[in-house]
C-alpha positions as a Markdown table, in Angstrom:
| # | Residue | x | y | z |
|---|---|---|---|---|
| 1 | Met | -0.1 | 0.1 | 0.0 |
| 2 | Arg | 2.5 | 2.3 | 0.8 |
| 3 | Asn | 4.8 | 1.9 | -2.8 |
| 4 | Thr | 1.0 | 2.7 | -4.4 |
| 5 | Ala | 0.8 | 6.1 | -2.5 |
| 6 | Arg | 4.0 | 7.3 | -3.4 |
| 7 | Trp | 3.7 | 5.8 | -7.0 |
| 8 | Ala | 0.7 | 8.0 | -7.0 |
| 9 | Ala | 2.3 | 11.1 | -5.3 |
| 10 | Thr | 5.1 | 10.9 | -7.8 |
| 11 | Leu | 2.9 | 10.5 | -10.8 |
| 12 | Gly | 1.0 | 13.4 | -10.0 |
| 13 | Leu | 4.0 | 15.9 | -9.2 |
| 14 | Thr | 5.6 | 14.5 | -12.7 |
| 15 | Ala | 2.0 | 15.6 | -14.6 |
| 16 | Thr | 1.8 | 19.0 | -12.6 |
| 17 | Ala | 5.1 | 19.6 | -13.4 |
| 18 | Val | 5.1 | 18.8 | -17.4 |
| 19 | Cys | 1.5 | 19.7 | -17.5 |
| 20 | Gly | 1.4 | 22.7 | -15.5 |
| 21 | Pro | 3.2 | 25.3 | -17.9 |
| 22 | Leu | 1.0 | 24.1 | -20.7 |
| 23 | Thr | -1.5 | 25.0 | -18.7 |
| 24 | Gly | -0.5 | 28.3 | -17.2 |
| 25 | Ala | 0.4 | 29.9 | -20.4 |
| 26 | Ala | -3.3 | 29.3 | -21.7 |
| 27 | Leu | -4.7 | 31.3 | -19.0 |
| 28 | Ala | -2.2 | 34.3 | -19.3 |
| 29 | Thr | -4.5 | 35.8 | -21.6 |
| 30 | Pro | -8.0 | 35.8 | -20.6 |
| 31 | Ala | -10.5 | 34.8 | -23.2 |
| 32 | Gly | -11.4 | 37.4 | -25.4 |
| 33 | Ala | -8.7 | 39.7 | -24.9 |
| 34 | Thr | -5.7 | 40.3 | -26.5 |
| 35 | Ala | -2.2 | 40.9 | -25.7 |
| 36 | Ser | -0.8 | 44.3 | -25.9 |
| 37 | Leu | 2.4 | 44.5 | -28.1 |
| 38 | Tyr | 3.3 | 47.8 | -27.1 |
| 39 | Ala | 4.8 | 49.7 | -23.8 |
| 40 | Pro | 2.7 | 52.0 | -22.9 |
| 41 | Ser | 3.4 | 55.7 | -23.7 |
| 42 | Ala | 1.1 | 58.0 | -21.8 |
| 43 | Leu | 2.2 | 61.5 | -20.7 |
| 44 | Val | 0.1 | 64.9 | -18.9 |
| 45 | Leu | 2.1 | 68.0 | -20.5 |
| 46 | Thr | 1.7 | 71.1 | -18.9 |
| 47 | Val | 2.7 | 75.0 | -19.3 |
| 48 | Gly | 2.6 | 77.4 | -17.0 |
| 49 | His | 4.1 | 80.8 | -15.9 |
| 50 | Gly | 6.4 | 81.0 | -12.8 |
| 51 | Asp | 10.3 | 79.6 | -11.9 |
| 52 | Ser | 9.3 | 76.1 | -11.0 |
| 53 | Ala | 7.0 | 73.5 | -11.5 |
| 54 | Ala | 6.4 | 73.9 | -7.6 |
| 55 | Thr | 5.4 | 77.5 | -7.9 |
| 56 | Ala | 3.8 | 77.7 | -11.0 |
| 57 | Thr | 0.2 | 77.2 | -11.6 |
| 58 | Pro | -0.1 | 75.7 | -14.9 |
| 59 | Glu | -2.6 | 77.3 | -17.6 |
| 60 | Arg | -2.8 | 74.7 | -19.8 |
| 61 | Ala | -2.2 | 71.0 | -19.7 |
| 62 | Val | -2.9 | 68.1 | -22.9 |
| 63 | Thr | -2.3 | 64.3 | -22.2 |
| 64 | Leu | -0.5 | 62.4 | -25.2 |
| 65 | Thr | -0.9 | 59.2 | -25.5 |
| 66 | Cys | 1.8 | 57.1 | -28.8 |
| 67 | Ala | 1.5 | 53.5 | -28.4 |
| 68 | Pro | -0.2 | 52.0 | -29.9 |
| 69 | Thr | -1.5 | 55.0 | -32.0 |
| 70 | Ala | -0.8 | 58.8 | -31.2 |
| 71 | Ser | -3.6 | 60.4 | -29.4 |
| 72 | Gly | -5.2 | 62.4 | -26.7 |
| 73 | Thr | -6.0 | 66.1 | -26.3 |
| 74 | His | -2.5 | 67.1 | -28.0 |
| 75 | Pro | -3.3 | 69.3 | -31.2 |
| 76 | Ala | -0.7 | 67.8 | -32.6 |
| 77 | Ala | -0.3 | 64.8 | -31.4 |
| 78 | Val | 0.8 | 62.5 | -34.4 |
| 79 | Glu | 4.0 | 65.1 | -34.6 |
| 80 | Ala | 4.4 | 65.2 | -31.1 |
| 81 | Cys | 4.8 | 61.6 | -30.7 |
| 82 | Ala | 6.9 | 61.0 | -33.6 |
| 83 | Glu | 9.7 | 63.8 | -32.3 |
| 84 | Leu | 9.6 | 61.8 | -29.0 |
| 85 | Arg | 10.1 | 58.6 | -31.0 |
| 86 | Gly | 13.4 | 60.1 | -32.7 |
| 87 | Ala | 14.2 | 61.7 | -29.8 |
| 88 | Ser | 13.9 | 58.4 | -27.6 |
| 89 | Gly | 12.2 | 59.4 | -25.3 |
| 90 | Asp | 14.5 | 62.3 | -24.5 |
| 91 | Phe | 12.9 | 65.6 | -24.0 |
| 92 | Asp | 16.3 | 67.7 | -23.6 |
| 93 | Ala | 16.9 | 66.4 | -27.1 |
| 94 | Leu | 13.7 | 68.2 | -28.9 |
| 95 | Thr | 15.1 | 71.8 | -29.4 |
| 96 | Ala | 13.6 | 73.7 | -32.6 |
| 97 | Gly | 16.2 | 75.1 | -34.9 |
| 98 | Gly | 15.0 | 78.6 | -35.5 |
| 99 | Asp | 16.3 | 82.0 | -35.4 |
| 100 | Ala | 13.7 | 83.7 | -33.5 |
| 101 | Leu | 14.8 | 87.1 | -32.0 |
| 102 | Cys | 12.9 | 87.5 | -28.5 |
| 103 | Thr | 12.8 | 90.0 | -26.0 |
| 104 | Lys | 15.0 | 89.8 | -22.9 |
| 105 | Glu | 12.1 | 90.3 | -20.8 |
| 106 | Tyr | 12.1 | 87.7 | -17.7 |
| 107 | Asn | 8.6 | 86.6 | -17.4 |
| 108 | Pro | 9.4 | 82.9 | -16.7 |
| 109 | Val | 7.5 | 80.1 | -18.5 |
| 110 | Val | 7.6 | 76.4 | -17.0 |
| 111 | Val | 7.1 | 73.3 | -18.8 |
| 112 | Thr | 6.4 | 69.6 | -17.3 |
| 113 | Ala | 5.7 | 66.3 | -18.9 |
| 114 | Ala | 4.7 | 63.4 | -16.4 |
| 115 | Gly | 3.9 | 59.8 | -16.9 |
| 116 | Val | 5.3 | 57.1 | -18.6 |
| 117 | Trp | 7.3 | 56.7 | -22.0 |
| 118 | Gln | 7.3 | 52.9 | -23.7 |
| 119 | Gly | 7.0 | 51.9 | -19.8 |
| 120 | Lys | 9.4 | 53.7 | -18.3 |
| 121 | Arg | 8.2 | 56.5 | -15.6 |
| 122 | Val | 9.0 | 60.0 | -17.3 |
| 123 | Ser | 9.3 | 63.2 | -14.9 |
| 124 | Tyr | 10.3 | 66.3 | -16.8 |
| 125 | Glu | 10.5 | 70.5 | -16.1 |
| 126 | Arg | 12.5 | 73.0 | -17.7 |
| 127 | Thr | 12.0 | 77.2 | -17.4 |
| 128 | Phe | 12.7 | 79.4 | -19.8 |
| 129 | Ala | 12.9 | 83.1 | -19.8 |
| 130 | Asn | 9.7 | 83.8 | -21.6 |
| 131 | Glu | 7.5 | 82.5 | -23.6 |
| 132 | Cys | 9.2 | 83.6 | -27.1 |
| 133 | Val | 12.1 | 81.5 | -26.0 |
| 134 | Lys | 10.3 | 78.4 | -24.8 |
| 135 | Asn | 8.5 | 78.8 | -28.5 |
| 136 | Ala | 11.6 | 79.4 | -30.5 |
| 137 | Ser | 13.7 | 76.3 | -27.9 |
| 138 | Val | 11.1 | 73.2 | -28.4 |
| 139 | Thr | 9.3 | 71.3 | -30.7 |
| 140 | Ser | 5.8 | 70.7 | -31.3 |
| 141 | Val | 5.8 | 68.4 | -27.9 |
| 142 | Phe | 5.3 | 71.3 | -25.7 |
| 143 | Ala | 3.5 | 73.8 | -28.7 |
| 144 | Phe | -0.5 | 73.8 | -27.4 |
């Protein structure tokens, strides 16, 4: 009787070890659901006046989702997503090459980005001397 119980336990464990991974893969995606092939890329972008994001009140805010397709409340979502992909999500690399003439008036403008870019947490902040400098310095990502 002891050998029968031992064989039954061994057979049960072997069946679980061999068949367990096969059933786990089938249960990983619920019926009717599709697995996402894209890492999430969803951001909230803001623009406000002040020396830093901590002291500035956001005046405008938009959402930007870039995966799987460009969407959100950003007025140029397709262009903004293309620029971010081209810069590999590096906001400091997003610079415009314009030759704008701006006054030296100091009226600071703060831009922020918070969210997720290709599955990684993002938090970005940059302060410009004034609106003209901001518009001359950055691409369509912060043009809203």
